[in-house]
Every structure is written in C-alpha cells, then in structure tokens.
MDTraj code that builds the backbone (N, CA, C; nanometers):
import mdtraj as md
import numpy as np

residues = "MET MET LYS ARG LYS ARG HIS SER PRO GLU GLN VAL ILE ARG LYS LEU ARG GLU ALA ASP GLY MET LEU SER GLU GLY ARG ASP ILE ALA THR VAL CYS GLN ALA LEU GLU VAL SER GLU ALA THR PHE HIS ARG TRP ARG ASN GLN TYR GLY GLY MET LYS ALA ASP GLY LEU".split()
xyz = np.array([
    [-9.7840, -1.4091, 2.2105],
    [-9.9019, -1.3788, 2.1277],
    [-9.8911, -1.4542, 1.9951],
    [-9.9999, -1.5165, 1.9560],
    [-9.9979, -1.5892, 1.8295],
    [-10.0106, -1.4933, 1.7121],
    [-9.9503, -1.5327, 1.6031],
    [-9.9643, -1.4520, 1.4819],
    [-10.1064, -1.4677, 1.4302],
    [-10.1669, -1.3570, 1.3975],
    [-10.3057, -1.3584, 1.3527],
    [-10.3123, -1.3954, 1.2047],
    [-10.3975, -1.4905, 1.1724],
    [-10.4142, -1.5319, 1.0330],
    [-10.5535, -1.4923, 0.9869],
    [-10.5600, -1.4448, 0.8673],
    [-10.6900, -1.4173, 0.8070],
    [-10.7261, -1.5343, 0.7172],
    [-10.8481, -1.5787, 0.7280],
    [-10.8956, -1.6868, 0.6432],
    [-10.9946, -1.6295, 0.5432],
    [-10.9857, -1.6761, 0.4192],
    [-11.0846, -1.6353, 0.3199],
    [-11.2152, -1.7087, 0.3511],
    [-11.3270, -1.6560, 0.3017],
    [-11.4554, -1.7271, 0.3243],
    [-11.4505, -1.8718, 0.2776],
    [-11.3806, -1.8982, 0.1664],
    [-11.3705, -2.0361, 0.1169],
    [-11.2966, -2.1241, 0.2173],
    [-11.1894, -2.0700, 0.2756],
    [-11.1134, -2.1464, 0.3747],
    [-11.1970, -2.1724, 0.4992],
    [-11.2723, -2.0710, 0.5409],
    [-11.3568, -2.0849, 0.6600],
    [-11.4588, -2.1955, 0.6370],
    [-11.5241, -2.1934, 0.5228],
    [-11.6276, -2.2923, 0.4934],
    [-11.5671, -2.4317, 0.4847],
    [-11.4479, -2.4408, 0.4263],
    [-11.3789, -2.5701, 0.4186],
    [-11.3500, -2.6227, 0.5593],
    [-11.3027, -2.5331, 0.6456],
    [-11.2718, -2.5745, 0.7829],
    [-11.3978, -2.6104, 0.8603],
    [-11.5063, -2.5372, 0.8384],
    [-11.6319, -2.5703, 0.9065],
    [-11.6825, -2.7070, 0.8619],
    [-11.6675, -2.7359, 0.7330],
    [-11.7122, -2.8648, 0.6814],
    [-11.6276, -2.9775, 0.7416],
    [-11.4960, -2.9515, 0.7516],
    [-11.4044, -3.0467, 0.8145],
    [-11.4451, -3.0695, 0.9609],
    [-11.4781, -2.9591, 1.0285],
    [-11.5181, -2.9660, 1.1690],
    [-11.6451, -3.0497, 1.1846],
    [-11.7412, -3.0308, 1.0948],
    [-11.8652, -3.1086, 1.1017],
    [-11.8357, -3.2574, 1.0915],
    [-11.7426, -3.2921, 1.0024],
    [-11.7034, -3.4322, 0.9882],
    [-11.6442, -3.4865, 1.1169],
    [-11.5549, -3.4097, 1.1777],
    [-11.4902, -3.4550, 1.3018],
    [-11.5906, -3.4649, 1.4159],
    [-11.6818, -3.3666, 1.4240],
    [-11.7826, -3.3686, 1.5301],
    [-11.8752, -3.4892, 1.5133],
    [-11.9068, -3.5247, 1.3887],
    [-11.9943, -3.6393, 1.3654],
    [-11.9238, -3.7706, 1.3990],
    [-11.7889, -3.7678, 1.4012],
    [-11.7134, -3.8862, 1.4447],
    [-11.7084, -3.8962, 1.5971],
    [-11.7643, -3.7963, 1.6644],
    [-11.7713, -3.8020, 1.8102],
    [-11.6612, -3.7243, 1.8810],
    [-11.5830, -3.6468, 1.8066],
    [-11.4792, -3.5666, 1.8726],
    [-11.5442, -3.4452, 1.9387],
    [-11.4802, -3.3937, 2.0430],
    [-11.5366, -3.2768, 2.1102],
    [-11.4853, -3.1479, 2.0450],
    [-11.5546, -3.0387, 2.0739],
    [-11.5248, -2.9090, 2.0104],
    [-11.3795, -2.8678, 2.0333],
    [-11.3293, -2.8876, 2.1543],
    [-11.1917, -2.8463, 2.1850],
    [-11.0916, -2.9178, 2.0945],
    [-11.1112, -3.0479, 2.0743],
    [-11.0218, -3.1263, 1.9891],
    [-11.0311, -3.0795, 1.8442],
    [-11.1535, -3.0544, 1.7993],
    [-11.1759, -3.0089, 1.6624],
    [-11.1072, -2.8742, 1.6396],
    [-11.1258, -2.7816, 1.7324],
    [-11.0654, -2.6487, 1.7196],
    [-10.9132, -2.6581, 1.7166],
    [-10.8590, -2.7463, 1.7984],
    [-10.7143, -2.7645, 1.8009],
    [-10.6660, -2.8177, 1.6660],
    [-10.7389, -2.9120, 1.6082],
    [-10.7027, -2.9690, 1.4789],
    [-10.7088, -2.8629, 1.3688],
    [-10.8071, -2.7721, 1.3780],
    [-10.8232, -2.6675, 1.2766],
    [-10.7347, -2.5461, 1.3046],
    [-10.6690, -2.5466, 1.4207],
    [-10.5831, -2.4358, 1.4625],
    [-10.6579, -2.3036, 1.4749],
    [-10.7785, -2.3109, 1.5331],
    [-10.8556, -2.1897, 1.5633],
    [-10.9062, -2.1996, 1.7069],
    [-10.9384, -2.0860, 1.7664],
    [-10.9937, -2.0872, 1.9022],
    [-11.1411, -2.1272, 1.8958],
    [-11.1927, -2.1682, 2.0103],
    [-11.3350, -2.2030, 2.0148],
    [-11.4206, -2.0815, 1.9819],
    [-11.3771, -1.9637, 2.0287],
    [-11.4531, -1.8413, 2.0000],
    [-11.4606, -1.8173, 1.8487],
    [-11.3474, -1.8364, 1.7821],
    [-11.3442, -1.8189, 1.6360],
    [-11.4356, -1.9203, 1.5691],
    [-11.4283, -2.0443, 1.6142],
    [-11.5118, -2.1498, 1.5568],
    [-11.6599, -2.1145, 1.5674],
    [-11.7021, -2.0708, 1.6875],
    [-11.8439, -2.0373, 1.7063],
    [-11.8830, -1.9150, 1.6250],
    [-11.7921, -1.8176, 1.6154],
    [-11.8203, -1.6986, 1.5349],
    [-11.8373, -1.7380, 1.3877],
    [-11.7471, -1.8202, 1.3387],
    [-11.7569, -1.8659, 1.1991],
    [-11.8867, -1.9400, 1.1754],
    [-11.9215, -2.0253, 1.2722],
    [-12.0420, -2.1040, 1.2549],
    [-12.1651, -2.0150, 1.2471],
    [-12.1700, -1.9114, 1.3317],
    [-12.2820, -1.8178, 1.3274],
    [-12.2829, -1.7397, 1.1968],
    [-12.1642, -1.7025, 1.1513],
    [-12.1534, -1.6188, 1.0325],
    [-12.1759, -1.6975, 0.9038],
    [-12.1145, -1.8168, 0.8968],
    [-12.1144, -1.8929, 0.7720],
    [-12.1962, -2.0204, 0.7792],
    [-12.2584, -2.0448, 0.8936],
    [-12.3248, -2.1729, 0.9173],
    [-12.4153, -2.2211, 0.8069],
    [-12.4970, -2.1342, 0.7523],
    [-12.5931, -2.1775, 0.6517],
    [-12.5391, -2.1823, 0.5101],
    [-12.4159, -2.1392, 0.4918],
    [-12.3621, -2.1297, 0.3569],
    [-12.2859, -2.2528, 0.3159],
    [-12.2849, -2.2781, 0.1879],
    [-12.2004, -2.3814, 0.1289],
    [-12.0940, -2.3095, 0.0471],
    [-11.9869, -2.3796, 0.0142],
    [-11.8746, -2.3180, -0.0570],
    [-11.9203, -2.2573, -0.1900],
    [-12.0163, -2.3217, -0.2557],
    [-12.0614, -2.2673, -0.3845],
    [-12.1633, -2.1547, -0.3664],
    [-12.2012, -2.1257, -0.2420],
    [-12.3004, -2.0220, -0.2175],
    [-12.2400, -1.8823, -0.2048],
    [-12.1117, -1.8708, -0.2361],
    [-12.0458, -1.7404, -0.2208],
    [-12.0440, -1.6639, -0.3503],
])
top = md.Topology()
chain = top.add_chain()
for i, resn in enumerate(residues, 1):
    res = top.add_residue(resn, chain, resSeq=i)
    for name in ("N", "CA", "C"):
        top.add_atom(name, md.element.get_by_symbol(name[0]), res)
traj = md.Trajectory(xyz[None], top)
C-alpha cells in the first residue's frame, strides 16, 4: 500500500498546471499522472474540483 499524501490546494493547482503543459506537449494521461505521482482517478478528481481555478484564485 502506498503512503497517502495530502496536497494543499496550491500544490494541486501547480500540479494541474504542470499536467496541462505536459498534455499540450502530446503526452498521454497515464504518463502525466506517473510524472506527477498521482493516480488517474486523483488527477480527474482534482481537475473536476480545481479545474476552473488559478493559483491566485484561492
């Protein structure tokens, strides 16, 4: 079992922004999630939760 990490909203938004950059370079979701060290389920949950927000919007 992996150790569970909690990410602050700022960290989540930073990682989502990083993910957007990687996806725009043509990488697939699985590769992006592996690079960010999160599961695809977590990535999609974050995107739904924080998708419209920017780091300064908190």
